[in-house]
gemmi code that builds the backbone of each chain (N, CA, C; Angstrom):
import gemmi

chains = {
    "A": [
        ("MET", (96.758, 108.329, 64.007), (95.721, 107.351, 64.396), (96.393, 106.123, 65.029)),
        ("THR", (95.991, 105.829, 66.230), (96.572, 104.676, 66.926), (95.711, 103.450, 66.660)),
        ("GLU", (96.302, 102.423, 66.064), (95.553, 101.209, 65.717), (96.252, 99.973, 66.271)),
        ("VAL", (95.454, 98.941, 66.519), (96.011, 97.663, 66.970), (97.002, 97.148, 65.925)),
        ("GLY", (98.135, 96.706, 66.394), (99.170, 96.190, 65.496), (100.217, 97.216, 65.126)),
        ("MET", (99.931, 98.487, 65.448), (100.876, 99.553, 65.122), (102.175, 99.373, 65.919)),
        ("ALA", (103.296, 99.481, 65.215), (104.599, 99.374, 65.873), (105.097, 100.770, 66.210)),
        ("LEU", (105.569, 100.938, 67.421), (106.127, 102.235, 67.840), (107.613, 102.274, 67.473)),
        ("PRO", (108.152, 103.461, 67.226), (109.559, 103.544, 66.833), (110.511, 103.049, 67.927)),
        ("GLU", (111.614, 102.452, 67.481), (112.616, 101.924, 68.406), (113.392, 103.061, 69.065)),
        ("LYS", (113.754, 102.850, 70.324), (114.634, 103.799, 71.000), (115.728, 103.020, 71.725)),
        ("VAL", (116.945, 103.549, 71.665), (118.072, 102.888, 72.325), (118.539, 103.752, 73.498)),
        ("PHE", (118.567, 103.149, 74.664), (119.153, 103.780, 75.850), (120.524, 103.152, 76.066)),
        ("TYR", (121.394, 103.860, 76.765), (122.705, 103.297, 77.086), (122.889, 103.258, 78.601)),
        ("ILE", (123.389, 102.125, 79.066), (123.595, 101.920, 80.501), (125.088, 101.710, 80.754)),
        ("ASP", (125.634, 102.485, 81.685), (127.019, 102.260, 82.106), (127.071, 102.266, 83.638)),
        ("ARG", (128.260, 102.034, 84.169), (128.402, 101.931, 85.627), (127.965, 103.225, 86.332)),
        ("ALA", (128.239, 104.368, 85.680), (127.865, 105.650, 86.296), (126.339, 105.751, 86.433)),
        ("LEU", (125.628, 105.228, 85.423), (124.158, 105.270, 85.490), (123.651, 104.350, 86.603)),
        ("LEU", (124.302, 103.200, 86.777), (123.909, 102.285, 87.864), (124.087, 102.959, 89.223)),
        ("LYS", (125.193, 103.692, 89.368), (125.460, 104.397, 90.625), (124.396, 105.482, 90.850)),
        ("ALA", (124.071, 106.195, 89.781), (123.055, 107.252, 89.887), (121.696, 106.655, 90.239)),
        ("TYR", (121.374, 105.505, 89.610), (120.073, 104.886, 89.904), (120.045, 104.348, 91.334)),
        ("ALA", (121.176, 103.794, 91.784), (121.235, 103.291, 93.165), (120.891, 104.411, 94.142)),
        ("GLY", (121.476, 105.590, 93.910), (121.201, 106.722, 94.787), (119.755, 107.188, 94.687)),
        ("ALA", (119.250, 107.250, 93.455), (117.899, 107.796, 93.233), (116.808, 106.842, 93.711)),
        ("SER", (117.093, 105.528, 93.673), (116.070, 104.549, 94.031), (116.231, 104.028, 95.449)),
        ("GLY", (117.426, 104.228, 96.026), (117.699, 103.687, 97.349), (118.126, 102.229, 97.320)),
        ("ASP", (118.268, 101.648, 96.117), (118.681, 100.244, 96.012), (120.195, 100.173, 95.843)),
        ("GLU", (120.879, 100.030, 96.971), (122.348, 100.052, 96.978), (122.938, 98.646, 96.972)),
        ("ASN", (122.181, 97.641, 96.516), (122.705, 96.277, 96.442), (124.026, 96.276, 95.663)),
        ("PRO", (125.111, 95.731, 96.281), (126.434, 95.805, 95.626), (126.540, 95.039, 94.303)),
        ("ILE", (125.613, 94.124, 94.008), (125.693, 93.412, 92.713), (125.550, 94.378, 91.544)),
        ("HIS", (125.048, 95.603, 91.825), (124.866, 96.592, 90.763), (126.010, 97.607, 90.689)),
        ("GLN", (127.016, 97.440, 91.571), (128.086, 98.435, 91.591), (129.478, 97.849, 91.773)),
        ("ASN", (129.540, 96.700, 92.451), (130.844, 96.181, 92.856), (131.122, 94.864, 92.118)),
        ("GLU", (132.077, 94.908, 91.189), (132.336, 93.748, 90.333), (132.811, 92.529, 91.129)),
        ("GLU", (133.694, 92.795, 92.087), (134.219, 91.699, 92.907), (133.079, 90.991, 93.639)),
        ("PHE", (132.172, 91.802, 94.195), (131.037, 91.228, 94.916), (130.131, 90.456, 93.954)),
        ("ALA", (129.856, 91.042, 92.788), (128.969, 90.390, 91.808), (129.512, 89.019, 91.415)),
        ("LEU", (130.825, 88.968, 91.161), (131.455, 87.696, 90.784), (131.377, 86.695, 91.939)),
        ("SER", (131.512, 87.209, 93.176), (131.541, 86.317, 94.348), (130.190, 85.638, 94.577)),
        ("VAL", (129.111, 86.222, 94.053), (127.796, 85.587, 94.214), (127.353, 84.891, 92.920)),
        ("GLY", (128.330, 84.665, 92.033), (128.059, 83.825, 90.872), (127.530, 84.544, 89.644)),
        ("LEU", (127.563, 85.874, 89.661), (127.111, 86.614, 88.479), (128.276, 86.777, 87.497)),
        ("PRO", (127.960, 86.931, 86.194), (129.029, 87.059, 85.208), (129.778, 88.393, 85.318)),
        ("ASN", (129.131, 89.402, 85.900), (129.717, 90.734, 86.038), (128.702, 91.573, 86.817)),
        ("VAL", (128.984, 92.863, 86.943), (127.982, 93.774, 87.515), (126.755, 93.757, 86.604)),
        ("ILE", (125.561, 93.718, 87.199), (124.330, 93.747, 86.396), (123.497, 94.977, 86.762)),
        ("SER", (122.698, 95.400, 85.809), (121.791, 96.528, 86.047), (120.708, 96.120, 87.036)),
        ("HIS", (120.185, 97.088, 87.777), (118.966, 96.877, 88.543), (117.866, 96.548, 87.529)),
        ("GLY", (117.109, 95.484, 87.788), (115.951, 95.223, 86.920), (115.047, 96.438, 86.858)),
        ("MET", (114.919, 97.112, 88.004), (114.026, 98.273, 88.048), (114.568, 99.472, 87.269)),
        ("LEU", (115.905, 99.522, 87.042), (116.430, 100.577, 86.166), (116.033, 100.272, 84.717)),
        ("THR", (116.176, 99.007, 84.339), (115.743, 98.589, 83.006), (114.273, 98.942, 82.798)),
        ("MET", (113.483, 98.635, 83.820), (112.046, 98.916, 83.722), (111.775, 100.424, 83.700)),
        ("ALA", (112.547, 101.189, 84.478), (112.366, 102.645, 84.494), (112.663, 103.246, 83.120)),
        ("LEU", (113.689, 102.704, 82.439), (114.024, 103.210, 81.104), (112.941, 102.815, 80.097)),
        ("ALA", (112.439, 101.584, 80.213), (111.324, 101.184, 79.353), (110.106, 102.069, 79.637)),
        ("GLY", (109.974, 102.461, 80.899), (108.889, 103.373, 81.278), (109.045, 104.741, 80.637)),
        ("LYS", (110.300, 105.189, 80.522), (110.566, 106.476, 79.857), (110.151, 106.397, 78.385)),
        ("TYR", (110.436, 105.250, 77.788), (110.037, 105.021, 76.395), (108.511, 105.143, 76.262)),
        ("VAL", (107.803, 104.523, 77.195), (106.329, 104.538, 77.150), (105.799, 105.953, 77.388)),
        ("THR", (106.350, 106.642, 78.375), (105.817, 107.971, 78.703), (106.088, 108.964, 77.577)),
        ("GLU", (107.214, 108.792, 76.903), (107.517, 109.684, 75.775), (106.447, 109.564, 74.704)),
        ("TRP", (106.052, 108.326, 74.424), (105.034, 108.107, 73.391), (103.656, 108.566, 73.889)),
        ("ALA", (103.410, 108.354, 75.192), (102.087, 108.643, 75.750), (101.882, 110.132, 76.049)),
        ("GLY", (102.962, 110.919, 75.949), (102.827, 112.346, 76.197), (103.033, 112.737, 77.646)),
        ("GLY", (103.750, 111.901, 78.393), (104.119, 112.288, 79.759), (103.826, 111.216, 80.785)),
        ("SER", (104.542, 111.313, 81.911), (104.418, 110.320, 82.989), (102.994, 110.221, 83.520)),
        ("ALA", (102.253, 111.329, 83.479), (100.905, 111.338, 84.056), (99.944, 110.432, 83.295)),
        ("ASN", (100.342, 110.000, 82.085), (99.415, 109.230, 81.244), (99.565, 107.718, 81.367)),
        ("VAL", (100.450, 107.267, 82.242), (100.652, 105.825, 82.404), (99.764, 105.325, 83.551)),
        ("ARG", (98.934, 104.344, 83.248), (98.005, 103.796, 84.252), (98.470, 102.460, 84.822)),
        ("GLU", (99.030, 101.611, 83.964), (99.531, 100.311, 84.409), (100.846, 100.035, 83.701)),
        ("PHE", (101.718, 99.333, 84.386), (103.019, 99.026, 83.800), (103.551, 97.786, 84.504)),
        ("SER", (103.921, 96.779, 83.733), (104.389, 95.537, 84.351), (105.476, 94.889, 83.507)),
        ("ALA", (106.334, 94.118, 84.178), (107.405, 93.410, 83.469), (107.985, 92.319, 84.355)),
        ("ARG", (108.515, 91.293, 83.680), (109.300, 90.258, 84.357), (110.766, 90.481, 84.037)),
        ("PHE", (111.603, 90.222, 85.012), (113.050, 90.382, 84.804), (113.609, 89.015, 84.429)),
        ("ILE", (113.678, 88.754, 83.121), (114.003, 87.384, 82.687), (115.494, 87.150, 82.487)),
        ("LYS", (116.248, 88.179, 82.124), (117.710, 88.048, 81.970), (118.360, 89.331, 82.480)),
        ("PRO", (119.533, 89.224, 83.098), (120.187, 90.444, 83.569), (120.801, 91.253, 82.415)),
        ("VAL", (120.840, 92.561, 82.613), (121.607, 93.431, 81.712), (123.013, 93.515, 82.303)),
        ("ILE", (123.976, 92.981, 81.573), (125.351, 92.895, 82.085), (126.103, 94.170, 81.708)),
        ("VAL", (126.737, 94.786, 82.720), (127.369, 96.090, 82.507), (128.855, 96.022, 82.890)),
        ("PRO", (129.725, 95.657, 81.931), (131.163, 95.605, 82.230), (131.735, 97.010, 82.462)),
        ("ALA", (132.843, 97.073, 83.210), (133.487, 98.357, 83.495), (133.918, 99.031, 82.196)),
        ("GLY", (133.737, 100.337, 82.121), (134.220, 101.099, 80.975), (133.386, 100.946, 79.716)),
        ("GLU", (132.265, 100.215, 79.802), (131.432, 100.026, 78.604), (130.062, 100.668, 78.775)),
        ("LYS", (129.492, 101.041, 77.641), (128.095, 101.466, 77.613), (127.329, 100.363, 76.893)),
        ("VAL", (126.405, 99.717, 77.585), (125.644, 98.661, 76.933), (124.275, 99.201, 76.516)),
        ("ASP", (123.739, 98.620, 75.473), (122.470, 99.140, 74.961), (121.284, 98.540, 75.704)),
        ("LEU", (120.223, 99.303, 75.763), (118.899, 98.782, 76.102), (117.999, 99.279, 74.969)),
        ("THR", (117.593, 98.349, 74.127), (116.838, 98.697, 72.927), (115.366, 98.361, 73.154)),
        ("VAL", (114.521, 99.364, 72.997), (113.115, 99.196, 73.353), (112.220, 99.474, 72.146)),
        ("VAL", (111.272, 98.579, 71.933), (110.222, 98.791, 70.929), (108.892, 98.384, 71.567)),
        ("ALA", (107.796, 98.752, 70.928), (106.491, 98.349, 71.462), (105.484, 98.239, 70.329)),
        ("THR", (104.433, 97.483, 70.609), (103.343, 97.299, 69.658), (102.027, 97.587, 70.368)),
        ("VAL", (101.119, 98.234, 69.668), (99.792, 98.494, 70.215), (98.985, 97.199, 70.152)),
        ("THR", (98.435, 96.766, 71.302), (97.670, 95.510, 71.319), (96.180, 95.721, 71.510)),
        ("GLU", (95.793, 96.899, 71.994), (94.375, 97.148, 72.237), (94.138, 98.654, 72.269)),
        ("VAL", (93.038, 99.083, 71.687), (92.657, 100.501, 71.746), (91.193, 100.555, 72.164)),
        ("ASP", (90.924, 101.288, 73.241), (89.551, 101.420, 73.719), (89.349, 102.889, 74.088)),
        ("GLY", (88.729, 103.637, 73.175), (88.617, 105.078, 73.390), (90.003, 105.679, 73.412)),
        ("ASN", (90.357, 106.367, 74.500), (91.705, 106.943, 74.581), (92.666, 106.071, 75.391)),
        ("THR", (92.218, 104.864, 75.738), (93.080, 103.944, 76.482), (93.769, 102.983, 75.515)),
        ("VAL", (95.090, 102.917, 75.622), (95.880, 102.111, 74.689), (96.734, 101.126, 75.488)),
        ("LYS", (96.703, 99.854, 75.048), (97.576, 98.854, 75.666), (98.759, 98.581, 74.749)),
        ("LEU", (99.928, 98.443, 75.382), (101.165, 98.218, 74.633), (101.854, 96.942, 75.113)),
        ("ASP", (102.430, 96.209, 74.174), (103.383, 95.148, 74.484), (104.767, 95.707, 74.201)),
        ("ILE", (105.655, 95.585, 75.167), (106.975, 96.209, 75.060), (108.039, 95.113, 74.948)),
        ("THR", (108.994, 95.322, 74.075), (110.132, 94.401, 73.967), (111.402, 95.173, 74.298)),
        ("ALA", (112.176, 94.638, 75.237), (113.435, 95.290, 75.622), (114.558, 94.279, 75.520)),
        ("THR", (115.597, 94.632, 74.776), (116.751, 93.739, 74.623), (118.031, 94.485, 74.966)),
        ("SER", (119.045, 93.713, 75.373), (120.379, 94.270, 75.580), (121.370, 93.297, 74.966)),
        ("ALA", (122.263, 93.793, 74.135), (123.219, 92.950, 73.395), (122.486, 91.810, 72.684)),
        ("GLY", (121.295, 92.118, 72.188), (120.522, 91.144, 71.420), (119.726, 90.147, 72.250)),
        ("VAL", (119.832, 90.237, 73.587), (119.140, 89.295, 74.464), (117.920, 89.983, 75.077)),
        ("LYS", (116.792, 89.285, 75.035), (115.571, 89.836, 75.623), (115.715, 89.855, 77.146)),
        ("VAL", (115.558, 91.026, 77.754), (115.790, 91.146, 79.199), (114.505, 91.332, 80.006)),
        ("LEU", (113.446, 91.823, 79.363), (112.154, 91.932, 80.044), (111.193, 90.970, 79.376)),
        ("GLY", (110.382, 90.282, 80.210), (109.349, 89.414, 79.664), (107.988, 89.950, 80.041)),
        ("MET", (106.996, 89.638, 79.255), (105.611, 90.040, 79.562), (105.524, 91.534, 79.914)),
        ("ALA", (106.285, 92.342, 79.216), (106.300, 93.777, 79.541), (105.115, 94.448, 78.856)),
        ("LYS", (104.270, 95.037, 79.663), (103.035, 95.632, 79.144), (102.770, 96.966, 79.838)),
        ("ALA", (102.095, 97.839, 79.104), (101.678, 99.106, 79.713), (100.283, 99.460, 79.239)),
        ("VAL", (99.564, 100.169, 80.089), (98.278, 100.760, 79.717), (98.442, 102.262, 79.875)),
        ("VAL", (98.193, 102.984, 78.783), (98.337, 104.437, 78.837), (97.057, 105.105, 78.341)),
        ("VAL", (96.902, 106.346, 78.724), (95.800, 107.157, 78.225), (96.414, 108.184, 77.300)),
        ("LYS", (95.943, 108.217, 76.069), (96.598, 109.071, 75.085), (95.573, 109.945, 74.391)),
    ],
    "B": [
        ("MET", (113.874, 80.547, 106.427), (112.551, 80.160, 105.907), (111.522, 81.245, 106.193)),
        ("ILE", (110.675, 81.473, 105.219), (109.599, 82.447, 105.410), (108.459, 81.762, 106.168)),
        ("ASN", (107.936, 82.454, 107.157), (106.846, 81.931, 107.968), (105.569, 81.809, 107.125)),
        ("PRO", (105.063, 80.583, 106.905), (103.867, 80.430, 106.052), (102.627, 81.108, 106.642)),
        ("ASP", (102.622, 81.343, 107.963), (101.474, 82.018, 108.581), (101.365, 83.485, 108.164)),
        ("SER", (102.429, 84.020, 107.544), (102.368, 85.430, 107.137), (101.595, 85.614, 105.822)),
        ("VAL", (101.323, 84.504, 105.114), (100.615, 84.607, 103.829), (99.174, 85.063, 104.054)),
        ("GLY", (98.760, 86.044, 103.273), (97.404, 86.570, 103.388), (97.293, 87.723, 104.371)),
        ("ARG", (98.390, 87.994, 105.067), (98.329, 89.080, 106.049), (98.873, 90.387, 105.467)),
        ("THR", (98.360, 91.492, 106.011), (98.821, 92.824, 105.623), (99.598, 93.421, 106.782)),
        ("PHE", (100.785, 93.906, 106.475), (101.644, 94.491, 107.504), (101.786, 95.983, 107.240)),
        ("PRO", (101.542, 96.819, 108.244), (101.688, 98.260, 108.031), (103.160, 98.653, 107.955)),
        ("GLY", (103.448, 99.685, 107.158), (104.810, 100.215, 107.119), (105.062, 101.057, 108.355)),
        ("ALA", (106.322, 101.332, 108.614), (106.669, 102.153, 109.768), (106.534, 103.629, 109.391)),
        ("GLY", (105.586, 104.324, 110.012), (105.449, 105.763, 109.803), (105.012, 106.119, 108.406)),
        ("SER", (105.256, 107.371, 108.014), (104.849, 107.831, 106.691), (106.067, 108.394, 105.960)),
        ("VAL", (105.916, 108.486, 104.647), (107.008, 108.938, 103.781), (106.519, 110.155, 102.999)),
        ("THR", (107.224, 111.262, 103.116), (106.861, 112.457, 102.353), (107.739, 112.533, 101.100)),
        ("VAL", (107.112, 112.686, 99.934), (107.847, 112.748, 98.667), (108.337, 114.181, 98.442)),
        ("SER", (109.635, 114.307, 98.195), (110.189, 115.636, 97.927), (110.432, 115.826, 96.433)),
        ("GLN", (110.451, 117.080, 96.011), (110.731, 117.381, 94.602), (112.136, 116.921, 94.216)),
        ("SER", (113.074, 117.039, 95.164), (114.449, 116.658, 94.821), (114.566, 115.151, 94.566)),
        ("GLU", (113.752, 114.349, 95.265), (113.753, 112.898, 95.008), (113.204, 112.597, 93.615)),
        ("ILE", (112.123, 113.283, 93.259), (111.543, 113.090, 91.915), (112.549, 113.540, 90.858)),
        ("ASP", (113.193, 114.690, 91.097), (114.180, 115.219, 90.143), (115.326, 114.227, 89.930)),
        ("ALA", (115.816, 113.650, 91.033), (116.956, 112.724, 90.930), (116.570, 111.468, 90.161)),
        ("PHE", (115.382, 110.950, 90.440), (114.921, 109.736, 89.755), (114.716, 110.018, 88.264)),
        ("ALA", (114.105, 111.157, 87.969), (113.833, 111.537, 86.575), (115.137, 111.745, 85.806)),
        ("ALA", (116.130, 112.332, 86.478), (117.399, 112.634, 85.805), (118.077, 111.357, 85.308)),
        ("VAL", (117.966, 110.282, 86.074), (118.623, 109.023, 85.694), (118.078, 108.490, 84.374)),
        ("ILE", (116.784, 108.673, 84.141), (116.172, 108.123, 82.924), (115.999, 109.182, 81.830)),
        ("GLY", (116.525, 110.388, 82.073), (116.461, 111.425, 81.053), (115.103, 112.089, 80.928)),
        ("GLU", (114.322, 112.043, 81.995), (113.006, 112.694, 81.986), (113.162, 114.130, 82.457)),
        ("THR", (112.741, 115.083, 81.640), (112.930, 116.489, 82.002), (111.686, 117.119, 82.633)),
        ("ASN", (110.514, 116.504, 82.408), (109.308, 117.031, 83.045), (109.152, 116.359, 84.407)),
        ("THR", (109.399, 117.131, 85.461), (109.353, 116.543, 86.801), (108.174, 117.079, 87.613)),
        ("SER", (107.141, 117.544, 86.907), (105.943, 118.012, 87.611), (105.216, 116.848, 88.281)),
        ("VAL", (105.376, 115.647, 87.710), (104.890, 114.431, 88.361), (106.040, 113.418, 88.346)),
        ("ALA", (105.923, 112.384, 89.176), (106.988, 111.374, 89.255), (106.878, 110.399, 88.082)),
        ("PRO", (108.006, 109.860, 87.620), (107.959, 108.799, 86.601), (107.161, 107.590, 87.113)),
        ("PRO", (106.639, 106.760, 86.193), (105.715, 105.689, 86.598), (106.288, 104.657, 87.566)),
        ("THR", (107.603, 104.446, 87.541), (108.173, 103.436, 88.453), (108.764, 104.051, 89.718)),
        ("PHE", (108.579, 105.352, 89.915), (109.180, 106.046, 91.064), (108.800, 105.400, 92.402)),
        ("SER", (107.563, 104.915, 92.504), (107.082, 104.430, 93.806), (107.862, 103.223, 94.321)),
        ("ILE", (108.642, 102.566, 93.447), (109.461, 101.441, 93.917), (110.440, 101.916, 94.984)),
        ("ARG", (110.866, 103.184, 94.880), (111.766, 103.754, 95.891), (111.163, 103.634, 97.291)),
        ("ILE", (109.856, 103.863, 97.371), (109.174, 103.789, 98.661), (108.876, 102.334, 99.019)),
        ("SER", (108.314, 101.588, 98.066), (107.873, 100.218, 98.364), (109.028, 99.308, 98.749)),
        ("LEU", (110.136, 99.416, 98.027), (111.245, 98.492, 98.276), (111.853, 98.698, 99.663)),
        ("SER", (111.973, 99.953, 100.091), (112.562, 100.178, 101.416), (111.579, 99.745, 102.508)),
        ("GLN", (110.267, 99.926, 102.228), (109.272, 99.441, 103.203), (109.269, 97.918, 103.256)),
        ("TYR", (109.381, 97.279, 102.073), (109.450, 95.813, 102.040), (110.625, 95.332, 102.877)),
        ("GLU", (111.757, 96.002, 102.698), (112.960, 95.550, 103.416), (112.733, 95.584, 104.926)),
        ("SER", (112.143, 96.697, 105.404), (111.961, 96.775, 106.865), (110.843, 95.850, 107.342)),
        ("ILE", (109.812, 95.645, 106.518), (108.685, 94.804, 106.958), (109.026, 93.316, 106.834)),
        ("LEU", (109.531, 92.920, 105.667), (109.649, 91.484, 105.382), (110.810, 90.809, 106.102)),
        ("THR", (111.786, 91.629, 106.544), (112.921, 91.028, 107.246), (112.663, 90.879, 108.748)),
        ("GLN", (111.484, 91.320, 109.230), (111.146, 91.093, 110.634), (111.170, 89.592, 110.914)),
        ("PRO", (111.629, 89.208, 112.117), (111.745, 87.772, 112.431), (110.437, 86.997, 112.218)),
        ("GLU", (109.288, 87.635, 112.457), (108.029, 86.885, 112.331), (107.694, 86.561, 110.869)),
        ("ILE", (108.348, 87.233, 109.913), (108.140, 86.893, 108.501), (109.361, 86.137, 107.980)),
        ("GLY", (110.551, 86.723, 108.148), (111.758, 85.944, 107.933), (112.351, 85.926, 106.538)),
        ("VAL", (112.177, 87.004, 105.768), (112.825, 87.065, 104.449), (114.304, 87.423, 104.634)),
        ("ASP", (115.178, 86.647, 103.995), (116.616, 86.942, 104.013), (116.911, 87.902, 102.852)),
        ("TRP", (117.056, 89.185, 103.200), (117.176, 90.233, 102.173), (118.452, 90.080, 101.342)),
        ("THR", (119.489, 89.450, 101.949), (120.768, 89.336, 101.232), (120.700, 88.311, 100.100)),
        ("ARG", (119.643, 87.474, 100.087), (119.541, 86.446, 99.047), (118.388, 86.747, 98.084)),
        ("LEU", (117.997, 88.019, 98.056), (116.782, 88.391, 97.324), (117.061, 88.767, 95.870)),
        ("VAL", (116.202, 88.283, 94.984), (116.237, 88.665, 93.574), (114.827, 89.120, 93.195)),
        ("HIS", (114.763, 90.174, 92.402), (113.469, 90.716, 91.987), (112.993, 89.971, 90.739)),
        ("GLY", (111.862, 89.280, 90.847), (111.389, 88.469, 89.721), (110.522, 89.218, 88.737)),
        ("ASP", (109.532, 89.927, 89.245), (108.704, 90.753, 88.358), (108.076, 91.891, 89.143)),
        ("GLN", (107.473, 92.798, 88.402), (106.945, 94.014, 89.025), (105.760, 94.518, 88.224)),
        ("LYS", (104.716, 94.931, 88.939), (103.568, 95.547, 88.259), (103.102, 96.765, 89.049)),
        ("PHE", (102.752, 97.817, 88.329), (102.216, 99.029, 88.950), (100.816, 99.308, 88.412)),
        ("GLU", (99.923, 99.661, 89.324), (98.646, 100.228, 88.912), (98.618, 101.633, 89.515)),
        ("ILE", (98.563, 102.640, 88.635), (98.752, 104.027, 89.072), (97.428, 104.762, 88.930)),
        ("PHE", (96.841, 105.110, 90.062), (95.511, 105.741, 90.032), (95.621, 107.230, 89.740)),
        ("ARG", (96.713, 107.822, 90.202), (97.078, 109.174, 89.774), (98.593, 109.307, 89.957)),
        ("PRO", (99.229, 110.194, 89.176), (100.679, 110.291, 89.326), (101.084, 110.856, 90.693)),
        ("ILE", (102.226, 110.413, 91.164), (102.780, 110.906, 92.428), (103.364, 112.303, 92.200)),
        ("VAL", (103.126, 113.194, 93.143), (103.694, 114.544, 93.073), (104.413, 114.863, 94.389)),
        ("ALA", (105.304, 115.849, 94.317), (106.009, 116.298, 95.522), (104.983, 116.759, 96.549)),
        ("GLY", (105.219, 116.413, 97.794), (104.294, 116.788, 98.858), (103.348, 115.666, 99.250)),
        ("ASP", (103.250, 114.622, 98.413), (102.450, 113.461, 98.806), (103.039, 112.868, 100.082)),
        ("VAL", (102.160, 112.489, 100.992), (102.599, 111.854, 102.232), (102.003, 110.447, 102.249)),
        ("PHE", (102.860, 109.453, 102.117), (102.359, 108.091, 101.940), (102.530, 107.226, 103.170)),
        ("THR", (101.479, 106.441, 103.436), (101.658, 105.256, 104.257), (101.704, 104.087, 103.282)),
        ("CYS", (102.496, 103.095, 103.627), (102.743, 101.983, 102.709), (102.569, 100.679, 103.465)),
        ("SER", (101.594, 99.880, 103.042), (101.432, 98.569, 103.671), (101.924, 97.485, 102.723)),
        ("ALA", (102.305, 96.370, 103.287), (102.744, 95.226, 102.479), (101.844, 94.038, 102.792)),
        ("THR", (101.244, 93.481, 101.750), (100.397, 92.298, 101.906), (101.085, 91.127, 101.226)),
        ("ILE", (101.306, 90.071, 101.975), (101.931, 88.879, 101.388), (100.818, 88.052, 100.762)),
        ("GLU", (100.780, 88.015, 99.437), (99.653, 87.364, 98.752), (99.890, 85.873, 98.581)),
        ("THR", (101.085, 85.495, 98.153), (101.356, 84.063, 97.967), (102.797, 83.751, 98.370)),
        ("LEU", (103.007, 82.506, 98.711), (104.352, 81.994, 99.001), (104.440, 80.600, 98.410)),
        ("ARG", (105.467, 80.365, 97.635), (105.674, 78.992, 97.162), (107.173, 78.702, 97.122)),
        ("VAL", (107.471, 77.440, 97.086), (108.868, 77.012, 97.033), (109.065, 76.267, 95.726)),
        ("ALA", (110.077, 76.684, 94.963), (110.367, 76.013, 93.697), (111.871, 75.924, 93.534)),
        ("ALA", (112.354, 74.720, 93.261), (113.781, 74.468, 93.054), (114.616, 75.026, 94.206)),
        ("GLY", (114.083, 74.895, 95.413), (114.823, 75.328, 96.593), (114.751, 76.821, 96.875)),
        ("ASN", (114.080, 77.569, 95.991), (113.917, 79.003, 96.211), (112.538, 79.285, 96.798)),
        ("GLU", (112.484, 80.278, 97.684), (111.192, 80.727, 98.197), (110.743, 81.909, 97.340)),
        ("ILE", (109.523, 81.824, 96.845), (109.030, 82.873, 95.944), (107.797, 83.501, 96.580)),
        ("ILE", (107.898, 84.804, 96.888), (106.730, 85.460, 97.482), (106.236, 86.567, 96.572)),
        ("SER", (104.921, 86.688, 96.566), (104.284, 87.793, 95.854), (103.770, 88.756, 96.908)),
        ("VAL", (104.214, 90.000, 96.824), (103.870, 91.006, 97.820), (103.173, 92.177, 97.140)),
        ("ARG", (102.110, 92.647, 97.757), (101.400, 93.821, 97.238), (101.673, 95.013, 98.144)),
        ("SER", (101.921, 96.161, 97.510), (102.164, 97.393, 98.246), (101.052, 98.384, 97.901)),
        ("ASP", (100.392, 98.901, 98.923), (99.368, 99.932, 98.702), (99.874, 101.241, 99.279)),
        ("LEU", (99.996, 102.244, 98.412), (100.448, 103.563, 98.857), (99.236, 104.479, 98.984)),
        ("HIS", (98.977, 104.897, 100.216), (97.850, 105.797, 100.488), (98.358, 107.177, 100.872)),
        ("ASN", (97.741, 108.197, 100.284), (97.946, 109.580, 100.716), (96.673, 109.946, 101.477)),
        ("GLY", (96.719, 109.885, 102.815), (95.479, 109.988, 103.587), (94.610, 108.786, 103.242)),
        ("ALA", (93.347, 109.036, 102.862), (92.445, 107.933, 102.523), (92.551, 107.548, 101.048)),
        ("GLU", (93.304, 108.327, 100.283), (93.350, 108.129, 98.832), (94.397, 107.088, 98.437)),
        ("LEU", (93.943, 106.043, 97.743), (94.883, 105.040, 97.220), (95.486, 105.599, 95.927)),
        ("VAL", (96.801, 105.791, 95.916), (97.459, 106.441, 94.776), (98.124, 105.418, 93.855)),
        ("VAL", (98.854, 104.471, 94.436), (99.520, 103.430, 93.633), (99.390, 102.093, 94.358)),
        ("THR", (99.005, 101.062, 93.606), (99.149, 99.693, 94.097), (100.194, 99.022, 93.224)),
        ("SER", (101.117, 98.315, 93.861), (102.100, 97.601, 93.052), (102.281, 96.191, 93.593)),
        ("TRP", (102.708, 95.313, 92.702), (102.941, 93.909, 93.049), (104.379, 93.559, 92.699)),
        ("SER", (105.054, 92.893, 93.608), (106.419, 92.460, 93.357), (106.530, 90.967, 93.624)),
        ("THR", (107.139, 90.257, 92.707), (107.516, 88.883, 93.001), (108.972, 88.902, 93.419)),
        ("LEU", (109.226, 88.412, 94.624), (110.571, 88.414, 95.182), (111.011, 86.976, 95.371)),
        ("VAL", (112.196, 86.672, 94.916), (112.719, 85.313, 94.986), (113.871, 85.294, 95.996)),
        ("VAL", (113.706, 84.494, 97.031), (114.788, 84.320, 97.999), (115.524, 83.042, 97.582)),
        ("ARG", (116.733, 83.222, 97.074), (117.488, 82.081, 96.544), (117.892, 81.129, 97.662)),
        ("GLY", (117.675, 79.847, 97.434), (117.988, 78.840, 98.450), (119.467, 78.471, 98.456)),
    ],
}
model = gemmi.Model(1)
for chain_id, residues in chains.items():
    chain = gemmi.Chain(chain_id)
    for i, (resn, *xyz) in enumerate(residues, 1):
        res = gemmi.Residue()
        res.name, res.seqid = resn, gemmi.SeqId(i, " ")
        for name, pos in zip(("N", "CA", "C"), xyz):
            atom = gemmi.Atom()
            atom.name, atom.element = name, gemmi.Element(name[0])
            atom.pos, atom.b_iso = gemmi.Position(*pos), 0.0
            res.add_atom(atom)
        chain.add_residue(res)
    model.add_chain(chain)
structure = gemmi.Structure()
structure.add_model(model)
structure.setup_entities()
């Protein structure tokens, strides 16, 4: 039974440089700040950072898993409030949880929280799914 | 500087984009999605972002793509994208404001398969000053 206030189980994704390269190819976003450390530092970033849209895509995977598939997602939104920093040779976490905020028939609204290294990286992350 | 006269206008994308199964498979593989009968919910950014780049960097609009940061993103998905969809993609510049020396534009992307609106998405793009 899906009820308002229900917390969904936490899931941890791992992001490394290889995943950034794979996402760059799959999304067409080849911005060097997501792959080239020297370039990232030259534009004032602390290190290579994840594509915000990769973070969102992984949060989307979390939502679709709970909703029973990609076809069940109707709305999905997020703000990119902090970068996910991905140092060379490391796997950094993306930890995702969600809470049910509204239930109307089979339509469910979720508030999603995504953190990396304890820092909240998505703001106002919400989804509407049909379940 | 972004041309303020472009606010409120809709710009058509160049040509159409056909979605292939291999593109859906590659996108799904990155996020660990094994069911690729439909595209993951954020897949359409692949189409919208490349259309934005070609549309918004035209001299009459004037976005400097090299100084761009993605601020937020919203998708409204009327039906899931599947292989074989043929999309036209328009970009509508909804708002433009300047804050702390940055230009912030809100752009809407409408993906149509023929007459059918499949996905509308909104992106806030920040051009760092």
